[in-house]
C-alpha positions as CSV (number, residue, x, y, z in Angstrom):
1,M,-78.6,31.3,14.4
2,S,-78.5,30.9,18.1
3,V,-80.9,28.0,18.0
4,G,-82.2,25.9,15.1
5,Y,-84.5,22.9,15.1
6,S,-84.4,19.6,13.3
7,I,-87.7,17.8,13.6
8,V,-88.0,14.0,13.0
9,T,-91.6,13.0,12.3
10,S,-93.2,9.9,13.7
11,G,-92.0,6.7,12.0
12,D,-89.1,8.5,10.3
13,N,-85.4,8.6,11.1
14,V,-84.2,11.8,9.3
15,G,-85.0,15.3,10.5
16,T,-85.7,18.6,8.8
17,V,-82.9,20.8,7.5
18,V,-81.2,23.4,9.7
19,R,-79.2,26.3,8.2
20,L,-76.0,26.8,10.1
21,D,-74.1,30.0,11.0
22,R,-70.4,29.3,10.7
23,S,-69.6,32.1,13.1
24,Q,-71.1,30.0,15.9
25,Y,-69.1,26.8,15.5
26,P,-68.7,24.4,17.2
27,L,-72.4,23.4,17.6
28,S,-74.1,21.7,20.5
29,V,-77.0,19.4,19.8
30,R,-79.7,18.8,22.4
31,V,-81.2,15.3,22.2
32,P,-84.6,15.0,23.8
33,S,-86.0,11.9,25.4
34,L,-86.4,9.4,22.5
35,S,-89.3,6.9,22.0
36,A,-86.6,4.4,20.8
37,P,-83.0,4.5,22.0
38,S,-80.8,5.4,19.1
39,E,-77.5,6.5,17.8
40,I,-77.8,10.1,16.7
41,R,-75.7,11.6,13.9
42,M,-75.7,14.8,12.0
43,E,-75.7,14.7,8.2
44,F,-74.3,17.7,6.2
45,A,-74.7,19.4,2.8
46,T,-73.5,22.5,1.1
47,A,-77.1,23.3,-0.1
48,S,-80.4,23.0,1.7
49,G,-81.7,20.4,-0.8
50,G,-78.6,18.1,-0.4
51,P,-77.2,15.7,-1.1
52,F,-76.6,15.0,2.5
53,G,-73.6,13.0,3.8
54,T,-72.5,11.5,7.1
55,L,-69.5,13.1,8.9
56,Y,-66.9,10.5,9.7
57,R,-64.5,10.5,12.7
58,A,-61.1,12.1,12.1
59,D,-59.2,9.3,13.7
60,G,-58.9,7.2,10.4
61,S,-61.2,4.5,11.7
62,G,-63.8,4.9,9.0
63,L,-66.5,5.1,11.6
64,P,-69.3,7.7,11.5
65,H,-69.2,10.5,14.1
66,A,-72.0,9.9,16.6
67,V,-73.3,13.0,18.4
68,Y,-75.1,10.9,21.0
69,S,-76.2,7.3,21.7
70,G,-78.9,6.2,24.1
71,A,-82.5,7.0,25.1
72,G,-81.9,10.7,25.9
73,P,-82.1,13.3,27.1
74,G,-78.5,14.5,26.5
75,W,-76.1,16.8,24.6
76,G,-73.5,16.3,22.0
77,Q,-71.0,18.6,20.3
78,I,-69.8,18.7,16.7
79,D,-67.7,20.8,14.3
80,P,-69.8,20.9,11.0
81,P,-68.1,20.7,7.7
82,A,-70.9,22.5,5.7
83,G,-73.6,25.1,6.1
84,F,-76.7,22.8,6.2
85,A,-77.4,19.9,8.6
86,R,-80.1,17.5,9.6
87,V,-80.4,14.9,12.3
88,W,-80.2,11.2,11.5
89,C,-81.5,8.6,14.0
90,G,-80.4,5.0,13.9
91,S,-83.9,4.0,15.0
92,G,-87.2,5.4,13.7
93,Q,-89.0,7.5,16.3
94,G,-92.5,6.6,17.3
95,E,-93.5,10.2,17.8
96,E,-92.5,13.6,16.5
97,T,-89.1,14.4,18.1
98,I,-87.5,17.9,18.1
99,F,-83.7,18.3,18.3
100,S,-82.3,21.7,19.0
101,V,-78.9,22.8,17.5
102,H,-77.2,25.6,19.4
103,G,-74.3,27.8,18.4
104,T,-71.6,27.9,21.1
105,R,-70.0,31.2,20.2
């Protein structure tokens, strides 16, 4: 995978599943302009059907790892713990929103 896409449909806050290629870690996530400013996270699973879980920060704070926060556009970077991912938006989007996930290696 050089580029994968997670699509959040209008009114939703969870995107479609992206299969990740571990040889291209870490990953960069391109956040487009958002219809509602939002915290953006990636959720991960070991299988495409889930269950999906939030990645938490490694600093012991117990806080989730945010890839991006704001109205977009922007970029974030993340080291995934599993082979399947999807975007999670803190605010539902008013239109279809396409996030691209790029391998960095």
